[in-house]
MARKEKE-540628 format. One record per residue (C-alpha): x, y, z. Coordinates in steps of 0.1 Angstrom, whole numbers, plus 5000, padded with zeros to 4 digits. Layout:
N
<node <X Y Z>>
...
END
This chain:
422
<node <4919 4651 5204>>
<node <4932 4677 5179>>
<node <4955 4652 5163>>
<node <4926 4627 5159>>
<node <4904 4653 5144>>
<node <4931 4664 5120>>
<node <4936 4628 5109>>
<node <4899 4622 5104>>
<node <4896 4655 5086>>
<node <4924 4647 5062>>
<node <4909 4613 5054>>
<node <4875 4628 5048>>
<node <4890 4655 5025>>
<node <4909 4629 5006>>
<node <4877 4609 5001>>
<node <4859 4641 4988>>
<node <4888 4648 4964>>
<node <4889 4612 4951>>
<node <4852 4615 4941>>
<node <4858 4647 4922>>
<node <4876 4634 4892>>
<node <4909 4646 4879>>
<node <4898 4676 4858>>
<node <4900 4659 4824>>
<node <4883 4682 4799>>
<node <4889 4663 4766>>
<node <4920 4657 4744>>
<node <4927 4694 4742>>
<node <4924 4724 4765>>
<node <4929 4762 4761>>
<node <4963 4774 4772>>
<node <4969 4808 4788>>
<node <4992 4817 4759>>
<node <4963 4815 4735>>
<node <4972 4781 4720>>
<node <4958 4746 4725>>
<node <4974 4722 4750>>
<node <4971 4685 4745>>
<node <4963 4659 4771>>
<node <4995 4643 4784>>
<node <4982 4618 4810>>
<node <4978 4621 4847>>
<node <5001 4639 4872>>
<node <4989 4637 4908>>
<node <5000 4664 4933>>
<node <5005 4663 4970>>
<node <4988 4692 4987>>
<node <4993 4704 5023>>
<node <4960 4714 5039>>
<node <4950 4725 5074>>
<node <4941 4690 5086>>
<node <4970 4673 5068>>
<node <4984 4663 5034>>
<node <4962 4649 5006>>
<node <4968 4638 4971>>
<node <4950 4656 4942>>
<node <4945 4636 4911>>
<node <4951 4658 4880>>
<node <4948 4655 4843>>
<node <4979 4671 4828>>
<node <4980 4692 4796>>
<node <5010 4703 4777>>
<node <5012 4732 4752>>
<node <5036 4729 4723>>
<node <5035 4766 4715>>
<node <5047 4779 4749>>
<node <5061 4745 4761>>
<node <5043 4748 4794>>
<node <5021 4724 4812>>
<node <4990 4730 4833>>
<node <4963 4711 4852>>
<node <4928 4725 4850>>
<node <4920 4709 4883>>
<node <4945 4733 4900>>
<node <4923 4762 4891>>
<node <4891 4743 4901>>
<node <4906 4737 4935>>
<node <4916 4773 4939>>
<node <4954 4766 4941>>
<node <4978 4794 4935>>
<node <5001 4789 4904>>
<node <5028 4765 4914>>
<node <5014 4763 4949>>
<node <5013 4733 4971>>
<node <4991 4747 4999>>
<node <4953 4745 4999>>
<node <4934 4778 4996>>
<node <4926 4778 5033>>
<node <4962 4772 5044>>
<node <4975 4796 5017>>
<node <4953 4823 5034>>
<node <4967 4814 5068>>
<node <5003 4816 5054>>
<node <4995 4850 5038>>
<node <4980 4864 5070>>
<node <5009 4852 5092>>
<node <5036 4861 5067>>
<node <5022 4896 5062>>
<node <5022 4902 5100>>
<node <5056 4888 5111>>
<node <5088 4875 5096>>
<node <5085 4842 5077>>
<node <5104 4823 5104>>
<node <5081 4836 5132>>
<node <5051 4829 5110>>
<node <5061 4793 5107>>
<node <5064 4791 5145>>
<node <5030 4807 5149>>
<node <5013 4782 5126>>
<node <5030 4753 5144>>
<node <5021 4766 5179>>
<node <4986 4777 5172>>
<node <4973 4753 5146>>
<node <4998 4724 5148>>
<node <5006 4729 5111>>
<node <5043 4723 5103>>
<node <5054 4741 5072>>
<node <5088 4758 5066>>
<node <5095 4795 5066>>
<node <5105 4792 5030>>
<node <5072 4777 5021>>
<node <5054 4805 5039>>
<node <5075 4831 5021>>
<node <5068 4816 4986>>
<node <5031 4812 4993>>
<node <5025 4846 5009>>
<node <5044 4864 4981>>
<node <5024 4844 4955>>
<node <4992 4854 4972>>
<node <5004 4890 4972>>
<node <5014 4889 4936>>
<node <4981 4875 4925>>
<node <4963 4901 4945>>
<node <4985 4929 4932>>
<node <4977 4919 4896>>
<node <4940 4918 4903>>
<node <4941 4952 4920>>
<node <4960 4967 4891>>
<node <4934 4954 4867>>
<node <4906 4967 4888>>
<node <4922 5001 4892>>
<node <4926 5003 4854>>
<node <4890 4993 4848>>
<node <4878 5020 4873>>
<node <4899 5047 4856>>
<node <4886 5036 4822>>
<node <4850 5036 4835>>
<node <4846 4999 4825>>
<node <4835 4993 4860>>
<node <4822 5019 4884>>
<node <4818 5023 4921>>
<node <4783 5016 4934>>
<node <4765 5046 4947>>
<node <4775 5052 4983>>
<node <4748 5041 5008>>
<node <4732 5069 5028>>
<node <4750 5101 5037>>
<node <4787 5102 5032>>
<node <4811 5117 5058>>
<node <4817 5154 5053>>
<node <4854 5153 5045>>
<node <4876 5129 5026>>
<node <4914 5132 5032>>
<node <4941 5121 5008>>
<node <4977 5120 5022>>
<node <5008 5108 5005>>
<node <5043 5100 5017>>
<node <5072 5077 5010>>
<node <5099 5057 5027>>
<node <5129 5036 5017>>
<node <5127 4998 5020>>
<node <5160 4979 5024>>
<node <5166 4958 4993>>
<node <5192 4934 4979>>
<node <5222 4949 4960>>
<node <5208 4937 4927>>
<node <5178 4959 4931>>
<node <5198 4991 4933>>
<node <5223 4983 4905>>
<node <5229 5014 4884>>
<node <5209 5036 4907>>
<node <5225 5065 4926>>
<node <5223 5064 4963>>
<node <5231 5083 4995>>
<node <5258 5060 5007>>
<node <5294 5071 5010>>
<node <5302 5050 4979>>
<node <5273 5067 4960>>
<node <5253 5035 4961>>
<node <5219 5030 4976>>
<node <5206 5003 4998>>
<node <5169 5011 4996>>
<node <5141 5016 4971>>
<node <5114 5041 4977>>
<node <5078 5031 4982>>
<node <5051 5057 4980>>
<node <5020 5052 5001>>
<node <4987 5070 4999>>
<node <4961 5070 5027>>
<node <4924 5078 5023>>
<node <4903 5085 5054>>
<node <4872 5104 5063>>
<node <4862 5128 5091>>
<node <4826 5132 5103>>
<node <4829 5154 5134>>
<node <4850 5171 5160>>
<node <4859 5162 5196>>
<node <4851 5182 5227>>
<node <4880 5205 5220>>
<node <4869 5212 5185>>
<node <4895 5191 5168>>
<node <4887 5168 5139>>
<node <4884 5130 5146>>
<node <4892 5104 5120>>
<node <4863 5080 5114>>
<node <4870 5045 5127>>
<node <4878 5019 5100>>
<node <4876 5046 5073>>
<node <4913 5043 5061>>
<node <4923 5026 5029>>
<node <4957 5025 5013>>
<node <4974 5022 4979>>
<node <5011 5021 4972>>
<node <5037 5018 4945>>
<node <5075 5012 4941>>
<node <5072 5025 4905>>
<node <5071 5062 4911>>
<node <5046 5090 4913>>
<node <5029 5085 4879>>
<node <5020 5049 4887>>
<node <5009 5059 4922>>
<node <4987 5086 4907>>
<node <4968 5061 4887>>
<node <4961 5040 4918>>
<node <4952 5071 4938>>
<node <4927 5081 4911>>
<node <4911 5047 4911>>
<node <4908 5047 4949>>
<node <4895 5082 4949>>
<node <4867 5072 4925>>
<node <4861 5039 4944>>
<node <4857 5059 4976>>
<node <4832 5082 4960>>
<node <4855 5112 4962>>
<node <4833 5134 4940>>
<node <4804 5129 4964>>
<node <4820 5142 4995>>
<node <4813 5178 5007>>
<node <4850 5185 5011>>
<node <4882 5168 4998>>
<node <4915 5177 5015>>
<node <4949 5169 5001>>
<node <4976 5170 5028>>
<node <5013 5167 5021>>
<node <5048 5177 5030>>
<node <5051 5203 5003>>
<node <5066 5183 4974>>
<node <5055 5198 4941>>
<node <5044 5165 4926>>
<node <5019 5160 4955>>
<node <5001 5192 4946>>
<node <5002 5187 4908>>
<node <4988 5152 4913>>
<node <4960 5165 4936>>
<node <4952 5193 4911>>
<node <4949 5168 4883>>
<node <4929 5141 4901>>
<node <4907 5161 4925>>
<node <4908 5197 4914>>
<node <4883 5210 4940>>
<node <4903 5197 4969>>
<node <4917 5221 4996>>
<node <4956 5218 4997>>
<node <4972 5219 5031>>
<node <5010 5218 5036>>
<node <5019 5198 5067>>
<node <5025 5222 5096>>
<node <5052 5201 5112>>
<node <5072 5202 5080>>
<node <5067 5240 5079>>
<node <5081 5243 5114>>
<node <5111 5221 5104>>
<node <5117 5244 5074>>
<node <5116 5274 5098>>
<node <5142 5258 5120>>
<node <5164 5251 5090>>
<node <5159 5287 5079>>
<node <5170 5300 5113>>
<node <5201 5278 5112>>
<node <5210 5292 5078>>
<node <5208 5328 5091>>
<node <5225 5321 5125>>
<node <5258 5336 5113>>
<node <5242 5370 5107>>
<node <5213 5373 5132>>
<node <5223 5390 5165>>
<node <5206 5363 5185>>
<node <5196 5332 5165>>
<node <5177 5315 5193>>
<node <5156 5347 5198>>
<node <5151 5351 5161>>
<node <5136 5316 5159>>
<node <5116 5322 5191>>
<node <5101 5354 5176>>
<node <5090 5334 5146>>
<node <5077 5304 5165>>
<node <5040 5314 5165>>
<node <5039 5326 5129>>
<node <5034 5292 5112>>
<node <5005 5283 5134>>
<node <4989 5316 5127>>
<node <4995 5312 5090>>
<node <5015 5344 5090>>
<node <5039 5333 5063>>
<node <5046 5367 5049>>
<node <5061 5377 5082>>
<node <5086 5348 5081>>
<node <5096 5358 5045>>
<node <5100 5394 5055>>
<node <5120 5386 5086>>
<node <5144 5364 5066>>
<node <5147 5388 5037>>
<node <5159 5418 5057>>
<node <5195 5406 5059>>
<node <5219 5415 5031>>
<node <5233 5382 5018>>
<node <5253 5376 4986>>
<node <5267 5347 4966>>
<node <5260 5311 4977>>
<node <5244 5322 5009>>
<node <5219 5343 4991>>
<node <5211 5315 4966>>
<node <5205 5291 4994>>
<node <5183 5315 5012>>
<node <5162 5320 4981>>
<node <5157 5282 4978>>
<node <5147 5280 5015>>
<node <5123 5309 5011>>
<node <5109 5293 4979>>
<node <5093 5266 5001>>
<node <5073 5293 5020>>
<node <5065 5314 4989>>
<node <5053 5284 4969>>
<node <5032 5270 4997>>
<node <5019 5302 5015>>
<node <4984 5296 5003>>
<node <4985 5261 5017>>
<node <4996 5273 5051>>
<node <4966 5292 5064>>
<node <4966 5270 5094>>
<node <4945 5292 5117>>
<node <4918 5293 5090>>
<node <4919 5255 5085>>
<node <4916 5249 5122>>
<node <4885 5271 5123>>
<node <4870 5249 5096>>
<node <4877 5218 5116>>
<node <4905 5204 5094>>
<node <4937 5185 5102>>
<node <4968 5206 5095>>
<node <4994 5178 5102>>
<node <5002 5147 5082>>
<node <5004 5124 5111>>
<node <4979 5100 5096>>
<node <5001 5091 5066>>
<node <5033 5090 5087>>
<node <5015 5066 5110>>
<node <5004 5046 5080>>
<node <5039 5044 5067>>
<node <5051 5030 5101>>
<node <5022 5006 5105>>
<node <5019 4993 5069>>
<node <5054 4994 5056>>
<node <5081 4999 5083>>
<node <5069 4974 5109>>
<node <5071 4945 5085>>
<node <5098 4954 5059>>
<node <5123 4975 5078>>
<node <5133 4951 5106>>
<node <5169 4944 5114>>
<node <5187 4923 5087>>
<node <5160 4924 5061>>
<node <5169 4928 5025>>
<node <5141 4924 5000>>
<node <5135 4920 4963>>
<node <5113 4948 4952>>
<node <5086 4923 4940>>
<node <5088 4904 4973>>
<node <5084 4936 4994>>
<node <5055 4948 4971>>
<node <5037 4915 4975>>
<node <5038 4916 5013>>
<node <5030 4954 5015>>
<node <5000 4948 4993>>
<node <4987 4921 5017>>
<node <4992 4945 5046>>
<node <4974 4973 5026>>
<node <4944 4950 5020>>
<node <4943 4941 5057>>
<node <4947 4977 5069>>
<node <4920 4988 5044>>
<node <4895 4962 5057>>
<node <4895 4945 5023>>
<node <4912 4912 5032>>
<node <4883 4890 5023>>
<node <4883 4903 4987>>
<node <4916 4884 4982>>
<node <4900 4850 4986>>
<node <4874 4843 4958>>
<node <4863 4812 4975>>
<node <4847 4834 5001>>
<node <4835 4863 4980>>
<node <4825 4857 4944>>
<node <4835 4893 4934>>
<node <4848 4925 4949>>
<node <4821 4944 4968>>
<node <4811 4979 4959>>
<node <4817 4976 4922>>
<node <4795 4971 4892>>
<node <4801 4967 4854>>
<node <4798 5001 4837>>
<node <4767 5003 4815>>
END
C-alpha cells in the first residue's frame, strides 16, 4: 500500500511540475554577482522527493561575468543551491542528520519512510541546510543589532528573570583545521577547535524547597567557532530578541573567565554577575593541593574551608591561604590562585543569591553543551571540518531553541517575533 501510494504520489507530483513551466524569464536574467545572465537553453534536473524521483524542467542562464550558471526555477521550487532533494525531503535529511550520524540517518529514513538516499547525500544536504540557515541567522542578528529590525513587544507579562550562561568545548576536527594552531597534544598540535555556546532561559518561580525552576521551553541558544567577539554579537542580538531590557532581573552566570564578565558588562550592564559555585569549589580544592606541603593537615584545612564558598565567605578563604609564608614560584602561583577569589568575590555571594531565588551553578549551560554539541559532534571516530560542524550545530541550536520551523520558508513566510524598524 505504501509503495503504491508513493508511486501514485510521484506521478501526480510530476504532472504538477510539468504544468508549471520551466522558469523561463526572458533572454536575460539578473545574476547574483550583479551582472546579467543570458538564456542558454533548457537543462532538466532529477529531484528526489518523499514519494519518489521526478524531473524538473528548467530554463538555464549563464553569466559571462562570473562564468556561473543558474536556473530561476530552482529558487521557485525552494531547492537548496546545488541540491537534488525536494524541500520536504531536505528538511527530513536535516532533521535526521542533526540528530544522529549521517549513516544512521540514512538507515532511519529507509526504515521509517522507505526513502533510500545515501549517507553522503544526507551529509551534503543537511550541511547545506545548516549553512543557509547560519547565513540567514547572521544577517538577522546584524539587523537586530543595527536596529534595522526590532523584536516585537513581548506579549503579556514577562518572566521575572532572564539568565545568560556561556561556556565552551572542543570539537574534534580534521588536521587541516588546526594547521598552524598550538594545541595541547604531546607534539604541540591540537585536534580540536573550540566552540562557544550561550544559553538563554527564564525563571518565573520557585519549587517547594524555595529553589528556582527553569521555565519549560524557555531556552534558546547561539554559538560560534570564531571567538568571543563574534559570539558577543550573536549574544547581543539574542538578548534584544528575547526582550532582555524588559525583564525585571537579568543574571549572567559563568565560570569566572574575565571575558564573560566584560561581555556581560558591555551588553547587559544591569545584570547580576554570579560565578559558578562548582568552579569556586574546584578552585578551593586546587588551592588546598597547592598548600598541602605546608599545611599541618591538608585534608582538615580543606574540610575547614568547605562551607565557606556556599556561605559566600570568600575573605575567610583568602585569609586562611595567605597566612603561610611562601616565597619564589610557590608564592607567585599562590597569588594567581588567590586572584581568582579576589577578582570574583563580589560574584560569590551565594547565600545572598539563594535568598533571592537565583541559581548559583552553571549546570544549565553545561547541560546545553552536552545536549547541543557533544552528543552529535563528539562521538567516537568523528573528525569534522569547522564549517560542517557549525552547520550541524546550528541546526541543533534551532531545534533546541524551538525555532526549527523558521528554517523552512515554505512553511513560514518570515521569522516570527520581528518587525522592520520604523
